[in-house]
C-alpha positions as CSV (number, residue, x, y, z in Angstrom):
1,M,-14.5,12.8,4.6
2,R,-12.7,15.9,5.7
3,E,-14.6,15.4,8.6
4,E,-13.1,12.1,9.6
5,W,-9.4,13.1,8.5
6,E,-9.7,15.7,11.0
7,E,-11.4,13.9,13.7
8,R,-9.7,10.4,13.7
9,S,-6.6,11.5,10.9
10,L,-8.3,8.6,8.7
11,A,-11.7,8.0,6.2
12,L,-12.8,4.7,5.1
13,L,-13.3,5.2,1.5
14,P,-14.9,2.5,-1.1
15,C,-12.7,0.1,-3.3
16,G,-13.6,-0.3,-6.6
17,A,-15.1,2.8,-8.0
18,L,-11.7,5.1,-8.1
19,F,-9.3,3.0,-7.4
20,T,-8.7,-0.8,-5.0
21,A,-6.2,-2.2,-3.6
22,V,-3.2,-4.9,-3.1
23,R,-2.8,-6.0,0.4
24,I,0.7,-6.3,1.1
25,P,2.0,-8.5,4.5
26,S,4.9,-6.4,6.0
27,P,6.9,-8.8,6.0
28,L,7.3,-9.7,2.3
29,V,7.4,-6.0,1.9
30,Q,10.6,-5.7,4.5
31,A,11.9,-9.0,2.6
32,A,11.7,-6.7,-0.6
33,A,13.1,-4.0,1.0
34,R,15.7,-5.6,3.0
35,S,15.0,-3.6,5.7
36,D,12.8,-3.7,8.3
37,Q,13.2,0.1,9.1
38,Q,10.0,2.2,7.5
39,D,11.9,5.1,6.3
40,A,14.4,2.9,4.2
41,V,11.2,0.3,2.9
42,D,9.3,3.8,2.2
43,R,11.9,4.5,0.2
44,Y,12.2,1.6,-1.7
45,L,8.4,1.0,-2.1
46,A,8.6,4.7,-3.5
47,E,11.6,3.3,-6.3
48,A,9.8,-0.3,-7.1
49,L,6.4,1.5,-7.6
50,M,7.5,4.2,-9.3
51,G,6.0,7.2,-7.0
52,G,2.8,4.8,-6.9
53,P,0.6,6.0,-3.5
54,V,1.1,3.4,-1.6
55,I,-0.6,3.8,2.5
56,C,1.1,1.6,5.8
57,N,-0.9,-0.1,8.8
58,L,1.2,-0.6,11.1
59,H,-1.4,-2.5,13.4
60,A,-2.7,-4.8,10.7
61,D,0.9,-4.9,9.7
62,Q,0.0,-4.8,6.0
63,Y,0.7,-2.7,3.5
64,Y,-1.6,-1.1,0.8
65,A,-0.8,-0.1,-2.5
66,L,-3.3,1.6,-4.9
67,V,-3.5,0.7,-8.0
68,P,-6.8,1.0,-10.6
69,A,-10.0,-0.5,-9.9
70,G,-10.6,-3.0,-12.5
71,T,-6.7,-4.7,-11.0
72,V,-9.4,-7.0,-9.0
73,G,-10.7,-9.1,-12.3
74,R,-7.2,-9.6,-13.1
75,W,-5.2,-10.3,-10.2
76,N,-3.6,-13.6,-9.6
77,V,-0.9,-13.3,-7.5
78,P,-1.1,-16.1,-4.9
79,G,-1.6,-15.3,-0.8
80,V,-1.7,-11.6,-1.7
81,M,-5.0,-9.9,-2.2
82,C,-6.8,-7.4,-4.2
83,L,-9.6,-5.9,-2.8
84,E,-13.2,-5.9,-4.0
85,T,-15.9,-3.9,-4.9
86,G,-18.1,-3.2,-1.4
87,Q,-15.2,-3.8,1.2
88,A,-13.5,-0.5,2.1
89,L,-9.9,0.5,3.6
90,G,-9.1,2.8,5.7
91,V,-7.0,6.2,4.3
92,P,-4.9,8.2,5.7
93,R,-5.1,12.5,5.7
94,P,-3.3,13.8,2.8
95,G,0.1,14.5,3.7
96,L,0.2,12.1,6.6
97,G,3.5,10.2,6.7
98,G,5.3,7.8,8.8
99,G,7.2,10.5,11.0
100,D,4.3,11.8,12.4
101,G,3.4,9.0,14.9
102,A,0.7,7.7,12.9
103,R,-0.6,3.9,12.9
104,V,-2.0,4.3,9.4
105,Y,0.5,6.4,7.4
106,W,1.4,7.0,3.7
107,S,4.0,5.7,3.1
108,V,4.5,6.5,-0.4
109,P,2.1,9.6,-0.3
110,M,-0.4,10.2,-3.7
111,E,0.7,12.7,-5.5
112,S,-2.8,13.4,-7.3
113,A,-5.8,11.7,-7.2
114,G,-5.9,10.2,-10.6
115,E,-1.9,8.1,-9.8
116,L,-2.6,5.2,-8.9
117,C,0.1,2.1,-8.8
118,S,0.8,0.0,-11.8
119,P,-0.6,-3.9,-10.9
120,V,2.7,-5.0,-12.7
121,A,5.2,-3.3,-10.1
122,V,3.0,-4.1,-7.1
123,A,3.1,-7.7,-8.6
124,R,6.8,-7.7,-8.7
125,V,7.6,-6.2,-5.7
126,V,5.5,-9.4,-3.7
127,T,7.8,-11.5,-6.0
128,V,11.1,-10.0,-4.9
129,G,9.8,-9.9,-1.3
130,R,9.0,-13.8,-1.7
131,Y,12.3,-14.6,-3.3
132,R,14.3,-12.7,-0.8
133,S,12.1,-14.4,2.3
134,V,13.5,-17.9,0.8
135,N,16.5,-17.3,0.1
136,H,17.1,-14.9,3.0
137,G,18.5,-11.8,0.7
């Protein structure tokens, strides 16, 4: 893992054991944040998810909120996928932020290994994003 981070700034980590990830399309997150500016979206997510870690993949136009591994069995938010056991996620090296020019970066950095997003808070961001995208604000 460290070698991958040193060589490519990105390591593929398996979902399902220590964490899983909820994949949220960028337009939905931007609607929730009422902004398409990376720094504003990052600030919104940090507040809305109470500091829970989030990865932004600019290439895929997706955000990945890291949640507890058991979430996948209880996730029932239509149109927003929770990655399952056996799937891998590209995780940026610790400390890699949006200002570093990376295509995959920590939108909200992981402060400690056990700190994850609340699935309820992630579902709330998705709901707000859907509401604002339909009602335009």
